[in-house]
MARSE-647843 format. One record per residue (C-alpha): residue number from 1; residue in three letters; x, y, z. Coordinates in steps of 0.5 Angstrom, whole numbers, plus 500, padded with zeros to 3 digits. Example, Ala and Ser with C-alpha at 12.3 -4.5 7.8 and 13.67 -1.06 7.14 Angstrom:
// MARSE-647843
     k     r    c1    c2    c3
     1   Ala   525   491   516
     2   Ser   527   498   514
END
This chain:
// MARSE-647843
     k     r    c1    c2    c3
     1   Met   500   500   501
     2   Ala   506   505   502
     3   Tyr   510   503   496
     4   Ser   504   503   491
     5   Arg   502   510   494
     6   Glu   510   513   494
     7   Lys   509   510   486
     8   Ser   503   515   485
     9   Ala   506   521   487
    10   Lys   512   520   483
    11   Arg   508   520   477
    12   Lys   503   526   479
    13   Leu   510   530   481
    14   Ala   513   528   473
    15   Arg   506   529   471
    16   Leu   506   537   474
    17   Leu   514   538   470
    18   Lys   511   535   464
    19   Asp   506   540   464
    20   Ala   510   546   465
    21   Ala   515   543   460
    22   Ser   510   542   454
    23   Lys   507   549   456
    24   Ala   515   553   456
    25   Ile   514   549   449
    26   Ser   508   551   447
    27   Glu   510   558   449
    28   Gly   518   557   446
    29   Asp   523   562   447
    30   Pro   521   567   452
    31   Trp   529   569   451
    32   Ala   529   568   443
    33   Gln   530   575   442
    34   His   536   576   445
    35   His   539   571   442
    36   Ile   544   568   446
    37   Glu   546   563   442
    38   Lys   551   568   439
    39   Val   555   569   445
    40   Pro   560   566   446
    41   Ala   562   560   451
    42   Glu   565   559   457
    43   Arg   569   554   460
    44   Val   565   553   468
    45   Ile   566   548   474
    46   Arg   559   546   477
    47   His   558   545   484
    48   Leu   553   540   486
    49   Tyr   551   539   493
    50   Asn   550   532   495
    51   Pro   545   533   502
    52   Glu   546   526   504
    53   Thr   552   526   505
    54   Gln   553   534   506
    55   Thr   559   535   501
    56   Trp   560   538   495
    57   Leu   562   534   487
    58   Glu   564   538   482
    59   Asp   565   537   475
    60   Glu   566   541   468
    61   Thr   561   544   463
    62   Ile   560   550   458
    63   Val   555   555   458
    64   Lys   553   560   454
    65   Met   551   567   458
    66   Glu   551   574   457
    67   Arg   556   579   460
    68   Glu   550   585   462
    69   Pro   546   583   468
    70   Phe   538   584   465
    71   Thr   536   586   472
    72   His   538   586   478
    73   Gly   536   588   486
    74   Ala   540   590   493
    75   Met   544   584   493
    76   Arg   545   581   486
    77   Phe   546   581   478
    78   Cys   542   576   475
    79   Tyr   544   574   468
    80   Arg   541   570   463
    81   Met   545   563   461
    82   Lys   543   557   457
    83   Lys   547   550   458
    84   Arg   547   544   454
    85   Ser   547   538   457
    86   Pro   554   535   457
    87   Pro   556   531   449
    88   Pro   560   524   449
    89   Gln   566   525   451
    90   Ser   568   523   442
    91   Ala   565   529   441
    92   Ser   569   537   438
    93   Asn   568   542   442
    94   His   566   546   435
    95   Arg   561   542   435
    96   Phe   559   542   443
    97   His   560   549   442
    98   Asp   555   551   436
    99   Tyr   551   546   435
   100   Gly   543   545   438
   101   Trp   544   552   443
   102   Thr   538   556   440
   103   Arg   534   549   444
   104   Ala   539   550   450
   105   Ser   535   551   456
   106   Asn   535   557   459
   107   Tyr   538   558   467
   108   Val   538   564   470
   109   Ala   545   566   474
   110   Lys   544   570   480
   111   Ala   551   573   482
   112   Tyr   552   578   490
   113   Gln   554   584   487
   114   Val   558   590   491
   115   Asp   560   597   489
   116   Gly   557   596   483
   117   Lys   561   589   481
   118   Ile   560   582   480
   119   Asp   564   580   488
   120   Thr   568   575   488
   121   Ser   570   575   496
   122   Glu   571   568   500
   123   Gln   564   570   503
   124   Ala   560   571   497
   125   Lys   562   565   495
   126   His   559   562   501
   127   Asn   553   566   500
   128   Val   553   563   494
   129   Met   554   556   497
   130   Asn   548   558   503
   131   Asp   543   560   497
   132   Ile   545   553   494
   133   Leu   544   549   501
   134   Leu   538   552   503
   135   Gln   534   550   497
   136   Tyr   536   543   498
   137   Glu   534   543   505
   138   Ser   527   546   503
   139   Ser   526   541   497
   140   His   528   536   502
   141   Trp   521   537   506
   142   Ser   518   538   500
   143   Asp   518   531   498
   144   Lys   517   530   505
   145   Phe   510   532   504
   146   Asn   509   531   498
   147   Glu   509   524   500
   148   Arg   503   525   504
   149   Asp   499   526   498
   150   Pro   497   533   499
   151   Pro   491   536   495
   152   Lys   497   540   492
   153   Lys   505   536   490
   154   Ile   510   543   490
   155   Ile   516   543   488
   156   Phe   522   546   490
   157   Ile   527   548   483
   158   Arg   533   545   484
   159   Ala   539   550   484
   160   Tyr   548   548   484
   161   Ala   553   553   484
   162   Ile   558   555   478
   163   Glu   566   558   478
   164   Phe   567   561   472
   165   Pro   576   559   474
   166   Asp   577   563   466
   167   Arg   574   569   470
   168   Glu   578   576   474
   169   Gly   577   573   481
   170   Lys   573   566   479
   171   Pro   567   569   481
   172   Trp   560   564   484
   173   Phe   554   565   481
   174   Ala   548   560   483
   175   Val   544   558   478
   176   Glu   537   555   477
   177   Arg   532   554   472
   178   Phe   527   560   470
   179   Ile   520   560   470
   180   Ser   515   564   466
   181   Gly   509   564   465
   182   Thr   502   564   471
   183   Asp   499   558   474
   184   Met   492   556   474
   185   Tyr   489   563   478
   186   Gly   492   567   473
   187   Ala   498   569   477
   188   Ala   505   569   476
   189   Phe   510   570   480
   190   Thr   507   570   487
   191   Lys   511   571   493
   192   His   506   566   499
   193   Asn   510   568   506
   194   Thr   516   570   508
   195   Asn   521   569   513
   196   Ser   516   573   519
   197   Gly   510   572   517
   198   Tyr   504   573   512
   199   Val   503   578   504
   200   Asp   500   573   501
   201   Asp   493   577   502
   202   Glu   490   576   494
   203   Leu   491   569   492
   204   His   489   567   499
   205   Arg   492   560   497
   206   Tyr   493   553   504
   207   Thr   499   549   501
   208   Pro   505   555   501
   209   Gln   503   556   508
   210   Val   501   549   511
   211   Phe   508   546   507
   212   Ser   511   551   512
   213   Ala   508   549   518
   214   Phe   509   541   515
   215   Ser   516   543   515
   216   Phe   518   544   522
   217   Tyr   513   538   526
   218   Ala   516   533   520
   219   Ser   524   537   522
   220   Lys   521   535   530
   221   Gly   522   543   530
   222   Glu   529   544   527
   223   Arg   525   547   521
   224   Leu   522   552   518
   225   Val   521   553   510
   226   Ala   518   560   509
   227   Asp   519   566   504
   228   Ile   515   560   499
   229   Gln   515   564   493
   230   Gly   514   562   485
   231   Val   509   560   480
   232   Gly   504   555   481
   233   Asp   507   550   486
   234   Leu   514   550   483
   235   Phe   517   555   488
   236   Thr   524   558   488
   237   Asp   528   563   493
   238   Pro   526   560   500
   239   Gln   529   561   507
   240   Val   530   556   512
   241   Leu   528   557   520
   242   Ser   532   553   524
   243   Ser   532   552   532
   244   Asp   539   555   531
   245   Tyr   540   560   526
   246   Arg   545   557   522
   247   Phe   542   558   515
   248   Gly   544   565   514
   249   Asp   543   572   515
   250   Gly   535   571   513
   251   Asp   535   566   519
   252   Leu   531   569   524
   253   Gly   530   561   528
   254   Pro   526   560   532
   255   Arg   522   568   533
   256   Gly   522   567   525
   257   Met   517   560   526
   258   Ala   515   564   532
   259   Leu   512   569   528
   260   Phe   509   564   523
   261   Phe   505   560   528
   262   Lys   502   566   531
   263   Ser   499   568   524
   264   Phe   499   561   522
   265   Arg   491   559   520
   266   His   489   552   521
   267   Asn   485   549   516
   268   Thr   483   543   514
   269   Val   489   541   510
   270   Ala   493   542   515
   271   Asp   488   537   519
   272   Ala   489   532   513
   273   Met   496   532   514
   274   Gly   497   532   522
   275   Ile   499   538   523
   276   Pro   497   539   530
   277   Glu   494   546   532
   278   Phe   499   551   535
   279   Pro   496   555   541
   280   Leu   494   562   542
   281   Ser   492   566   546
   282   Lys   485   569   548
   283   Asn   486   574   546
   284   Glu   491   573   539
   285   Leu   486   568   537
   286   Lys   480   574   538
   287   His   485   580   533
   288   Gln   485   573   528
   289   Ser   478   573   529
   290   Glu   476   580   528
   291   Tyr   480   580   520
   292   Glu   477   573   519
   293   Asp   476   576   511
   294   Asp   482   577   511
   295   Val   485   571   514
   296   Phe   492   571   510
   297   Ser   494   579   511
   298   Met   500   581   514
   299   Ser   501   587   519
   300   Gly   506   593   520
   301   Asp   511   593   516
   302   Met   511   586   511
   303   Ser   504   590   508
   304   Ser   509   595   506
   305   Leu   514   591   504
   306   Ala   508   587   500
   307   Glu   506   593   496
   308   Asp   514   595   495
   309   Met   514   588   492
   310   Lys   509   589   486
   311   Ala   512   596   484
   312   Leu   519   591   481
   313   Asp   521   585   477
   314   Arg   521   578   481
   315   Phe   529   578   482
   316   Ala   528   586   484
   317   Ala   523   584   488
   318   Met   527   577   492
   319   Asp   533   581   494
   320   Leu   528   587   497
   321   Asn   525   582   502
   322   Arg   532   579   503
   323   Ser   534   585   505
   324   Arg   529   586   509
   325   Arg   529   578   512
   326   Gln   535   580   517
   327   Ser   532   585   521
   328   Val   525   586   523
   329   Leu   525   581   529
   330   Ala   530   586   532
   331   Val   526   590   535
   332   Pro   520   592   533
   333   Pro   518   596   526
   334   Lys   518   603   529
   335   Glu   512   604   524
   336   Ile   506   600   527
   337   Val   508   603   535
   338   Pro   504   610   536
   339   Leu   509   616   538
   340   Glu   506   617   545
   341   Arg   508   608   546
   342   Arg   515   608   543
   343   Asn   519   610   550
   344   Thr   516   603   553
   345   Glu   519   600   549
   346   Arg   526   598   552
   347   Arg   527   592   555
   348   Ser   526   593   562
   349   Asn   534   592   566
   350   Gln   531   591   573
   351   Ser   532   583   573
   352   Ile   539   584   573
   353   Leu   542   582   581
   354   Thr   546   581   586
   355   Arg   546   576   590
   356   Glu   544   581   596
   357   His   538   584   591
   358   Val   535   576   590
   359   Arg   536   576   598
   360   Ser   532   583   600
   361   Ser   526   581   594
   362   Ile   525   574   596
   363   Thr   524   576   604
   364   Lys   520   582   602
   365   Ser   515   577   597
   366   Phe   514   572   604
   367   Gln   512   579   607
   368   His   508   582   602
   369   Met   504   581   596
   370   Arg   502   584   589
   371   Lys   496   588   588
   372   Ser   495   588   580
   373   Val   495   595   576
   374   Leu   491   592   570
   375   Thr   484   592   571
   376   Arg   482   584   569
   377   Thr   475   581   569
   378   Thr   474   573   570
   379   Ser   476   571   564
   380   Asp   481   574   565
   381   Val   482   571   572
   382   Asp   481   564   570
   383   Glu   485   564   564
   384   Val   492   567   569
   385   Gln   489   560   573
   386   Gln   489   556   568
   387   Val   496   557   564
   388   Leu   499   557   571
   389   Ala   497   551   573
   390   Leu   500   548   565
   391   Ala   506   551   566
   392   Lys   507   547   573
   393   Asp   505   541   569
   394   Asp   508   537   562
   395   Phe   505   539   556
   396   Gln   500   533   552
   397   Phe   499   532   545
   398   Asn   492   529   545
   399   Met   488   527   539
   400   Lys   483   534   539
   401   Leu   490   539   538
   402   Phe   490   535   531
   403   His   482   536   530
   404   Arg   481   528   531
   405   Lys   476   524   535
   406   Glu   480   518   539
   407   Ser   479   514   533
   408   Gly   483   518   529
   409   Glu   478   520   525
   410   Met   477   528   523
   411   Met   473   531   527
   412   Ala   467   536   522
   413   Lys   469   542   520
   414   Ile   466   547   523
   415   Lys   461   552   518
   416   Arg   463   559   517
   417   Gly   457   565   520
   418   Ser   453   567   514
   419   His   456   574   515
   420   Thr   463   572   512
   421   Lys   466   573   505
   422   Pro   465   568   500
   423   Arg   472   565   499
   424   Arg   475   560   494
   425   Pro   472   553   494
   426   Ser   476   549   500
   427   Leu   480   544   496
   428   Ala   478   537   495
   429   Ile   481   533   502
   430   Arg   482   526   498
   431   Thr   487   522   503
   432   Val   488   523   511
   433   Ser   494   522   513
   434   Lys   495   519   520
   435   Pro   498   525   526
   436   Ile   505   527   526
   437   Glu   508   524   531
   438   Ile   510   529   536
   439   Cys   517   528   539
   440   Gln   521   530   546
   441   Arg   526   534   541
   442   Thr   519   537   537
   443   Lys   517   540   545
   444   Leu   523   542   546
   445   Asn   523   546   539
   446   Leu   516   548   540
   447   Gly   517   550   548
   448   Lys   523   555   544
   449   Val   518   558   539
   450   His   512   559   544
   451   Tyr   518   562   549
   452   Gln   520   568   544
   453   Leu   512   569   541
   454   Ala   513   572   549
   455   Val   518   576   548
   456   Leu   515   579   541
   457   His   510   581   545
   458   Gly   515   583   551
   459   Met   517   587   546
   460   Asn   511   591   544
   461   Arg   511   587   537
   462   Phe   504   586   536
   463   Pro   500   592   538
   464   Glu   495   590   535
   465   Val   493   585   539
   466   Val   492   589   547
   467   Pro   485   590   549
   468   Val   482   596   550
   469   Ser   481   596   555
   470   His   489   595   557
   471   Met   491   601   552
   472   Asp   487   606   557
   473   Glu   491   604   563
   474   Asp   497   605   558
   475   Ala   500   598   557
   476   Pro   504   598   552
   477   His   502   590   550
   478   Asp   498   584   552
   479   Ala   501   582   559
   480   Phe   495   576   559
   481   Ser   498   573   552
   482   Val   506   574   555
   483   Leu   504   569   561
   484   Phe   500   564   556
   485   His   506   563   552
   486   Leu   511   563   558
   487   Cys   508   559   562
   488   His   507   553   554
   489   Ala   514   554   554
   490   Ala   515   552   561
   491   Ser   511   546   560
   492   Leu   515   544   554
   493   His   521   545   559
   494   Ser   523   551   556
   495   Val   530   552   561
   496   Pro   529   561   559
   497   Ala   522   560   560
   498   Cys   522   556   567
   499   Leu   526   560   569
   500   Ala   522   566   567
   501   Leu   517   564   572
   502   Gly   521   562   576
   503   Arg   523   569   579
   504   Leu   516   572   578
   505   His   514   567   583
   506   Ala   519   569   588
   507   Gly   519   576   587
   508   Leu   524   578   582
   509   Gly   520   580   576
   510   Thr   523   578   568
   511   Ser   527   582   563
   512   Val   521   579   558
   513   Ser   516   583   560
   514   Pro   515   588   567
   515   Leu   508   587   566
   516   Leu   507   580   569
   517   Ser   509   582   576
   518   Thr   502   585   577
   519   Ile   498   579   574
   520   Val   503   573   577
   521   Pro   503   572   584
   522   Ile   508   570   590
   523   Asp   508   563   590
   524   Phe   514   559   593
   525   Asp   513   552   591
   526   Ala   510   554   584
   527   Ala   518   558   583
   528   Lys   522   552   587
   529   His   519   546   582
   530   Leu   521   551   575
   531   Leu   527   552   577
   532   Gln   529   546   580
   533   Arg   526   544   572
   534   Ala   529   549   569
   535   Met   537   546   571
   536   Glu   535   538   570
   537   Asn   534   540   563
   538   Glu   539   536   559
   539   Tyr   541   540   553
   540   Pro   545   546   552
   541   Pro   546   551   553
   542   Thr   548   551   561
   543   Ser   548   558   564
   544   Pro   541   559   565
   545   Lys   541   553   570
   546   Val   547   556   573
   547   Ala   542   562   573
   548   Ala   535   558   576
   549   Gly   541   554   581
   550   Cys   543   560   584
   551   Ile   535   563   585
   552   Leu   534   556   588
   553   Tyr   539   556   593
   554   Gln   537   562   595
   555   Ile   530   561   596
   556   Tyr   531   555   600
   557   Leu   537   560   604
   558   Asp   531   564   606
   559   Glu   525   560   607
   560   Thr   531   557   613
   561   Ala   532   564   616
   562   Ala   525   565   616
   563   Leu   523   559   619
   564   Thr   530   560   625
   565   Pro   527   561   632
   566   Leu   528   569   631
   567   Asn   524   569   626
   568   Glu   517   565   629
   569   Asp   515   573   629
   570   Leu   515   572   622
   571   Leu   510   565   621
   572   His   504   569   625
   573   Ala   504   576   621
   574   Glu   498   578   618
   575   Glu   500   578   611
   576   Leu   503   570   610
   577   Gln   496   568   614
   578   Glu   493   572   608
   579   Gln   497   568   603
   580   Pro   497   560   604
   581   Gln   499   559   596
   582   Ile   506   562   601
   583   Ser   509   555   605
   584   Met   516   555   608
   585   Thr   520   548   609
   586   Lys   527   548   613
   587   Val   532   545   607
   588   Ser   537   540   610
   589   Glu   543   541   610
   590   Gln   544   535   605
   591   Val   539   537   600
   592   Leu   543   545   599
   593   Met   550   540   600
   594   Gln   546   537   593
   595   Leu   544   543   590
   596   Leu   551   547   590
   597   Thr   554   541   587
   598   Asp   549   541   582
   599   Ile   550   548   581
   600   Leu   558   549   581
   601   Gln   558   541   576
   602   Leu   553   546   572
   603   Met   558   552   572
   604   Ser   564   548   569
   605   Thr   560   546   564
   606   Ala   558   552   562
   607   Gln   565   554   562
   608   Ser   568   548   558
   609   Glu   562   550   553
   610   Arg   566   557   552
   611   Glu   572   555   552
   612   Asp   570   548   547
   613   Asn   566   555   542
   614   Glu   573   559   543
   615   Arg   577   554   542
   616   His   574   552   535
   617   Phe   574   558   533
   618   Lys   581   559   533
   619   Asp   582   553   529
   620   Arg   578   555   524
   621   Ser   581   561   522
   622   Gly   583   563   517
   623   Arg   580   557   514
   624   His   575   555   509
   625   Ser   569   552   513
   626   Arg   569   545   508
   627   Thr   576   544   512
   628   Phe   576   537   516
   629   Met   581   538   523
   630   Val   583   534   527
   631   Gly   578   535   534
   632   Asp   572   536   529
   633   Lys   565   533   531
   634   Val   561   529   526
   635   Glu   558   524   524
   636   Ala   561   518   520
   637   Asn   558   512   514
   638   Tyr   560   506   519
   639   Phe   562   500   517
   640   Leu   559   504   509
   641   Glu   552   502   513
   642   Gly   547   508   510
   643   Thr   548   510   518
   644   Phe   551   515   521
   645   Tyr   554   516   528
   646   Pro   557   521   532
   647   Gly   563   521   533
   648   Val   571   525   533
   649   Val   576   526   528
   650   Asp   581   522   530
   651   Ser   587   523   524
   652   Ile   587   525   517
   653   Ser   591   522   511
   654   Asp   598   527   508
   655   Asp   592   529   502
   656   Gly   586   529   506
   657   Ser   583   522   502
   658   Leu   582   519   508
   659   Ile   578   521   515
   660   Thr   579   517   521
   661   Val   574   517   527
   662   Arg   573   516   533
   663   Tyr   565   514   535
   664   Asp   563   516   542
   665   Asp   559   510   543
   666   Asp   565   506   545
   667   Gly   571   509   542
   668   Ser   573   505   536
   669   Thr   576   507   530
   670   Glu   574   508   523
   671   Ala   578   511   516
   672   Leu   573   513   512
   673   Thr   573   518   505
   674   Arg   570   524   505
   675   Glu   564   523   503
   676   Asn   562   518   508
   677   Val   564   524   514
   678   Arg   560   530   515
   679   Leu   561   536   519
   680   Val   555   537   526
   681   Ile   555   543   523
   682   Pro   553   544   516
   683   Pro   559   546   512
   684   Thr   555   552   509
   685   Ala   552   554   515
   686   Thr   553   561   518
   687   Gln   557   561   524
   688   Thr   557   565   530
   689   Asp   564   567   532
   690   Leu   565   563   536
   691   Gly   565   557   531
   692   Gly   558   554   532
   693   Pro   551   555   531
   694   Leu   548   562   533
   695   Ser   545   563   541
   696   Asp   538   568   541
   697   Glu   544   573   544
   698   Glu   548   573   538
   699   Ala   544   572   532
   700   Leu   538   578   535
   701   Gly   543   582   538
   702   Ile   538   581   545
   703   Glu   541   579   552
   704   Asn   537   576   556
   705   Ser   539   578   563
   706   Asp   534   574   568
   707   Glu   540   569   566
   708   Lys   545   575   570
   709   Ile   546   574   577
   710   Ser   552   575   581
   711   Met   553   569   585
   712   Glu   562   567   584
   713   Ser   564   559   585
   714   Tyr   569   562   590
   715   Gln   564   564   594
   716   Leu   559   558   593
   717   Lys   565   553   594
   718   Ala   566   555   601
   719   Glu   559   555   603
   720   Leu   559   548   601
   721   Ala   565   546   604
   722   Glu   562   549   610
   723   Leu   556   544   611
   724   Ile   561   539   608
   725   Ala   566   541   616
   726   Asn   558   540   619
   727   Ser   557   533   616
   728   Gly   564   532   620
   729   Asp   568   530   612
   730   Lys   574   536   614
   731   Glu   578   534   609
   732   Lys   575   535   604
   733   Ala   572   541   606
   734   Ser   579   543   607
   735   Ala   581   541   599
   736   Leu   575   545   598
   737   Tyr   576   551   602
   738   Glu   583   552   599
   739   Glu   579   552   592
   740   Ala   576   557   593
   741   Ser   581   562   597
   742   Arg   585   561   590
   743   Glu   579   562   586
   744   Ala   577   569   590
   745   Met   585   570   590
   746   Glu   585   570   582
   747   Ala   578   574   582
   748   Gly   582   580   588
   749   Lys   580   579   593
   750   Met   585   577   598
   751   Lys   582   579   605
   752   Thr   576   573   604
   753   Ala   583   568   600
   754   Thr   587   569   607
   755   Gln   581   567   611
   756   Trp   579   561   607
   757   Ser   586   559   607
   758   Leu   587   560   615
   759   Lys   580   555   616
   760   Ala   582   550   611
   761   Ser   588   550   615
   762   Glu   586   549   622
   763   Leu   581   543   619
   764   Leu   586   539   618
   765   Glu   590   541   625
END
């Protein structure tokens, strides 16, 4: 059955390509008037990407390309080009140059430009390679999409790079087939969505938007193919959003994914493809219902981009969009934020705390209840309670999220009201796929998306969602939507979300939104649970786990201090009697010792992460990203069985043809050819200055001040040494005091270092 469906899908794709080819033939050569066949032929080196092995292959061929671009955008020149299939080796060059060029296939060659000239720099070559990688990555997910037999199949035009070895600077071009004509709706080249939301406000097509959502869930949340554009269902020039910002300047990562899902309207095609519904807050859903008639339109600066693009040819329009890819999310667009509210755009820095501030804030939280400054309806209160309860549990994907009955059958679609505008009928659903499997990796990446959506709300990115009643109270953003997504992220074990909510429940505030402190109650049990969850997450980075651990430790200390006989009056304070959610339990020294040990281990891991990145960058400084080096983290084709296992490069042969890999699982080694070894970081992916995929801070130019807390490792080691000494292990305590003393001395704390050194000596007497 599966084989039959796959065979049917291939036949449909072949028919689509055949129909496109037949249409092109019937229309004739659209470039005939330019007489490209008379242009002198040139030798080129083709660079073709193999997505299975993540390697590049090379061959030589001959092309005819105009010397002057026929159009250009802000970033690239576009040239008309013709290429024939390579002739048999017995054919003469003269025959190959002259025969059949009038019937050769039409291609568009795109080169990056700088100062009005073709850019021949290494960076330009890497940009071309990245463009090809994006095309192949998108094509891979379109194949997966087509395997599910959607109502409309899609194809991403295959692309490759060519290098002109005989030209000055040996320039590189990205090459793909020329698309002409119109689709079944009479539309020519169309842009369906962007890397940060929709722009298609005319065709109301389902397929491109559903494909973008499908690519996210099918890739376990690692990828989302956006910037869908082309003729009909033939697409080109996409942008891939990744979970770690690895695909160039246009890769807005989880933040771009967040904007996509805020705008995405779930539909019957998504249901049939097995795509779950992405949860949105009450106010977000209300806003969506207000523009039900125009479900694919965009607000803000991207709508103005759509208008600008209509006045340009397709290639200039693509460049205009590319130039906007990088910066649309770093700050909220000025044109959508009213002038009188722009002074609220800056993120709160009050969450950068010293240890004394943490202690003081937590102590005050024991004694005082915060009061909301926002008007809250019963519905608002209910929503806050529901999402805070959700944050404490693990998010579960049930059949309702896939719009399915327990049997797996699709639920009947709710009919639209009579007030809505008539729209083009939905595509006929012929095949219903099983729900896409939601694994732990998908949940973690969904957590990133919900967290970034919370951050975007807190940055005032969506002023249209703010309730009218809150606008009167000068609320710059919708705090309830911030909390909704923050709690969903925490239920999916997002470390920064757990940290932010833990801080809020402890009365410390969060940089995500200053308004959250007015609606989130003090709840130390919830704070401890969320901070512990953040610490236990097994995935990097480690820095926010350290911050969570330090706050948790301080809460335990302050609870213990509040429960001493000297503070018994606090137990009977009127404020505590009115706040049953504030409960305190004296923590044993064993618990504190284990917690301090965990925090110090996390600090060590965080430092190791920084050092590994710095070392990687130093080793690769000035080298081409495709060069393997000893110590590289790779995946290798184990005994050529077709399964790639993780390991590191142990050695490289003198000529570089053989790579010896040491596998992580059992330490065994194996020598393999280059095509059977691939870097864990794709060789053409844009990397950070430290040599790896980007972090939120590096990609977006922001700083999560929730992670900044002043607790030094030497202070924590000294406190751990005191607890260990109390337990009776004086030798271990002495060694730890000596270690703390050395670190304090390096930090310039000479008096403290001396005191701890004396304590270490006293313990051994």
